[in-house]
C-alpha positions in Angstrom: -10.0 7.2 1.4 -12.0 4.5 -0.2 -10.8 2.8 -3.6 -10.6 0.2 -5.8 -7.6 -1.0 -7.9 -9.6 -3.2 -10.4 -12.5 -2.5 -12.5 -14.2 -3.1 -16.0 -17.0 -1.4 -18.1 -19.3 -2.9 -20.8 -18.1 0.1 -23.0 -14.6 -1.4 -23.5 -15.4 -5.2 -22.3 -19.0 -5.6 -24.1 -20.6 -8.7 -23.1 -18.2 -9.3 -20.2 -19.2 -6.3 -18.3 -22.0 -3.5 -18.3 -22.1 0.4 -18.4 -20.3 3.3 -19.8 -16.9 3.8 -18.2 -17.7 7.4 -17.4 -21.1 6.4 -15.8 -19.0 4.0 -13.5 -16.5 6.6 -12.6 -19.4 9.0 -11.5 -20.8 6.2 -9.6 -17.7 5.6 -7.8 -17.4 9.2 -7.0 -21.0 9.1 -5.5 -20.2 6.2 -2.8 -17.2 8.1 -1.7 -14.2 6.6 -4.0 -11.2 8.9 -3.9 -9.2 6.6 -6.2 -10.4 4.2 -9.0 -8.2 1.8 -11.1 -9.2 1.2 -14.6 -8.3 -2.0 -15.5 -9.7 -3.2 -18.7 -8.3 -6.5 -20.2 -5.5 -6.2 -22.8 -6.2 -7.4 -26.3 -6.0 -11.3 -26.7 -4.4 -12.3 -30.0 -6.0 -15.7 -31.0 -9.6 -16.7 -31.6 -9.2 -19.7 -29.1 -8.7 -17.0 -26.5 -12.0 -15.4 -26.9 -14.6 -15.3 -24.2 -17.7 -17.3 -25.2 -19.8 -14.3 -25.5 -17.2 -13.0 -28.1 -17.8 -16.0 -30.4 -21.0 -14.7 -32.0 -21.7 -13.6 -34.6 -18.2 -13.6 -35.9 -15.1 -14.6 -33.9 -12.7 -13.1 -36.4 -14.6 -9.6 -36.3 -14.5 -9.9 -32.2 -10.7 -10.7 -32.2 -10.0 -7.7 -34.9 -11.9 -5.3 -32.8 -9.9 -5.9 -29.6 -6.9 -4.0 -30.2 -8.7 -0.6 -31.6 -11.1 -0.9 -28.9 -7.9 -1.0 -26.2 -6.9 2.1 -27.8 -9.9 3.7 -27.6 -10.3 2.7 -24.0 -6.8 4.6 -23.3 -7.9 7.7 -25.0 -11.4 7.7 -23.1 -9.5 7.0 -19.6 -7.1 10.0 -20.4 -10.0 12.3 -21.2 -12.0 11.1 -18.0 -8.7 11.4 -15.9 -8.5 15.0 -16.7 -12.1 15.9 -16.6 -12.7 14.5 -13.1 -9.2 15.2 -11.6 -10.5 17.4 -8.7 -13.1 14.8 -7.7 -11.2 11.2 -8.0 -7.7 9.8 -8.7 -8.2 7.8 -11.8 -5.3 5.4 -12.6 -5.2 4.2 -16.3 -3.9 0.4 -16.3 -4.9 -2.7 -17.6 -5.4 -6.4 -16.9 -2.8 -8.6 -18.2 -3.5 -11.9 -20.0 -1.4 -14.7 -19.3 -3.1 -17.6 -21.6 0.6 -18.6 -22.7 4.0 -17.2 -22.3 3.8 -15.4 -25.7 1.7 -12.8 -24.0 4.3 -11.7 -21.8 6.8 -9.6 -23.9 4.0 -7.2 -25.3 3.0 -6.3 -21.8 5.7 -3.7 -20.9 5.5 -2.0 -24.0 1.7 -1.7 -24.1 0.6 1.8 -23.3 0.8 3.2 -20.7 3.6 1.3 -20.4 3.7 1.3 -16.4 4.7 -2.1 -15.3 3.1 -1.0 -11.8 -0.3 -0.7 -14.0 -0.2 -4.4 -14.8 -2.8 -7.0 -13.3 -1.5 -10.5 -13.3 -3.7 -13.6 -13.9 -2.8 -17.1 -14.7 -4.8 -19.8 -16.3 -4.0 -23.0 -15.2 -3.8 -26.0 -17.3 -4.1 -29.7 -15.9 -7.9 -30.3 -16.0 -8.6 -34.3 -16.4 -5.6 -34.9 -14.0 -7.6 -33.9 -11.1 -7.9 -30.7 -9.2 -4.5 -31.0 -7.3 -3.0 -31.0 -10.8 -4.9 -28.2 -11.9 -4.0 -26.0 -8.9 -0.2 -26.9 -9.2 -0.5 -25.9 -12.9 -2.2 -22.8 -12.1 0.3 -21.6 -9.7 3.3 -22.9 -11.8 1.9 -20.5 -14.6 1.2 -17.9 -12.4 4.9 -18.0 -11.2 5.9 -17.8 -14.9 3.8 -14.7 -15.2 5.2 -13.2 -12.0 8.9 -13.7 -13.2 8.4 -12.0 -16.5 6.0 -9.2 -15.6 6.8 -8.5 -11.8 3.2 -6.7 -11.6 2.8 -4.0 -9.0 -0.5 -5.6 -8.3 -1.3 -9.4 -8.5 -4.9 -9.7 -9.0 -7.2 -12.6 -7.6 -4.2 -14.5 -6.7 -6.3 -17.9 -6.1 -8.9 -17.4 -8.9 -8.4 -21.3 -9.3 -10.6 -21.9 -6.6 -13.8 -21.0 -8.7 -13.0 -24.4 -10.6 -12.9 -26.5 -7.6 -15.5 -28.9 -5.9 -14.3 -27.8 -2.6 -13.1 -24.3 -3.1 -12.7 -23.9 0.8 -10.4 -27.0 1.4 -7.1 -26.4 3.3 -4.2 -26.1 1.2 -1.6 -26.6 4.0 -1.5 -28.7 7.2 -0.9 -32.1 8.7 -4.3 -33.7 7.3 -3.3 -34.9 4.0 -3.7 -31.6 2.4 -2.1 -30.7 -1.0 1.8 -30.2 0.0 3.0 -29.5 -3.7 0.2 -26.9 -4.2 1.1 -25.1 -0.8 4.7 -25.1 -1.5 4.0 -23.6 -4.9 1.7 -20.8 -3.0 4.5 -19.9 -0.7 7.1 -19.7 -3.6 4.9 -17.4 -5.5 4.2 -15.3 -2.4 7.9 -15.0 -1.4 8.8 -13.8 -5.0 6.1 -11.1 -5.0 7.3 -10.0 -1.7 10.9 -10.1 -2.8 10.3 -7.5 -5.7 7.8 -5.4 -3.6 4.4 -6.3 -5.3 1.2 -6.0 -3.8 -1.8 -8.6 -3.4 -5.4 -7.3 -3.9 -8.0 -8.5 -1.3 -10.6 -8.9 -4.3 -14.3 -9.1 -3.1 -15.7 -10.4 -6.2 -14.8 -14.0 -4.9 -17.8 -13.3 -2.5 -20.3 -12.2 -5.3 -19.3 -15.6 -7.1 -20.3 -17.8 -4.2 -16.8 -18.3 -2.6 -16.9 -18.1 1.4 -13.8 -15.8 1.3 -12.5 -13.2 -0.9 -9.3 -13.6 -3.1 -6.8 -14.8 -1.6 -8.4 -17.2 0.9 -7.4 -17.0 4.4 -4.5 -19.3 4.8 -3.0 -17.6 1.8 -3.7 -14.4 3.2 -2.3 -15.1 6.7 0.7 -16.4 5.1 1.3 -13.1 3.1 0.7 -11.1 6.5 3.4 -13.2 7.9 5.7 -12.2 5.1 4.9 -8.5 5.7 3.3 -8.4 2.3 1.0 -5.4 1.5 -2.7 -5.7 0.3 -4.5 -3.4 -1.9 -8.3 -3.5 -2.3 -10.6 -4.1 -5.2 -14.1 -4.9 -6.2 -13.3 -6.2 -9.6 -16.6 -4.7 -10.7 -18.1 -5.5 -14.1 -20.5 -2.5 -14.0 -22.3 -0.1 -11.6 -24.1 -2.6 -9.8 -20.9 -4.3 -8.7 -18.9 -1.3 -7.5 -18.2 -1.5 -3.8 -19.8 -4.8 -3.5 -19.1 -6.9 -0.3 -16.8 -4.2 0.9 -17.8 -4.2 4.5 -17.2 -8.0 4.5 -13.8 -7.7 2.8 -12.7 -5.2 5.5 -14.0 -7.2 8.2 -12.1 -10.1 6.7 -8.9 -8.4 6.6 -9.3 -6.8 10.1 -9.8 -10.5 11.2 -6.4 -11.5 10.0 -4.5 -8.5 11.6 -4.6 -6.2 8.6 -4.7 -2.4 9.7 -3.8 -0.6 6.4 -4.0 -0.9 2.7 -2.1 0.4 -0.1 -3.1 2.4 -3.4 -1.4 4.6 -5.9 -1.8 8.2 -6.2 -1.0 10.6 -9.4 0.8 13.7 -8.3 1.2 16.0 -11.0 4.5 17.9 -11.8 3.1 21.2 -13.1 5.6 21.0 -15.9 4.0 20.8 -19.5 4.7 17.6 -21.5 6.0 15.8 -18.2 3.7 13.1 -17.0 2.6 13.0 -13.5 4.3 10.8 -10.9 2.7 7.8 -9.2 3.4 7.5 -5.5 2.5 4.8 -3.0 -0.1 5.7 -0.5 -1.0 4.1 2.8 -4.8 4.2 3.9 -5.8 3.0 7.2 -8.7 0.7 7.1 -10.7 3.0 9.6 -10.0 5.8 7.2 -11.4 3.8 4.3 -14.6 2.9 6.0 -15.1 6.6 6.9 -14.9 7.4 3.1 -17.6 4.8 2.1 -21.0 5.9 1.4 -22.6 2.5 0.6 -26.3 1.7 1.7 
């Protein structure tokens, strides 16, 4: 039973991603996905928080379009969820932004309002004080986000590696590594494990030039040691990226002793006016592989 818990479309993240949401879902069905988590970005609230591609031709118009576009996304996702219910489980969620703490309070109230659907991402400050300070700031802000939101799925846990001159460097050990950074990593992992959250193994790190998916091996091994659960994501930004590097990601997890992945499944109640229930589902890596129809 193959799946992704993290995806984007050009329809609702224009400039940042490609393709219509329905076309992405149809492609996911074609390659054997049984579940797809839709996680378009939540609206941002300040021009300073826009992506570079959103600044032209008018930052003000781009900012004003975000909230209505998010509302349209939720409506379209619900339509597609019903239309393709017999072929794929569609989970309607969103990727939270944690640019500053003020972004926290709206998250639990935002439709569909399930905290389990929230994806967490920190944006660390500290540039200009060296990479070690940047990493420490990133994981401190991530900890703020975790305490405020307690997301079911913690997305691209160590995305900060993209901004490093040595993204594969060790964070722990006896060779002069960053002790303060590693202490923060362990603190954050322990907190997520304590409330029952999941880490995603996100294969987009590979297509962005990293040697390992998110999270890197030493972090993933620490998570396994804690008994933490992994889910799995391609973090696709269009059809061309659906399932990208999935074989490598599965091999990576098996190499650190992971044998099962976790997802959510929507169980309908059969009662009019009563929403379906989300239940946790374990999928063996062998079963996951057998479902995939990648070339």
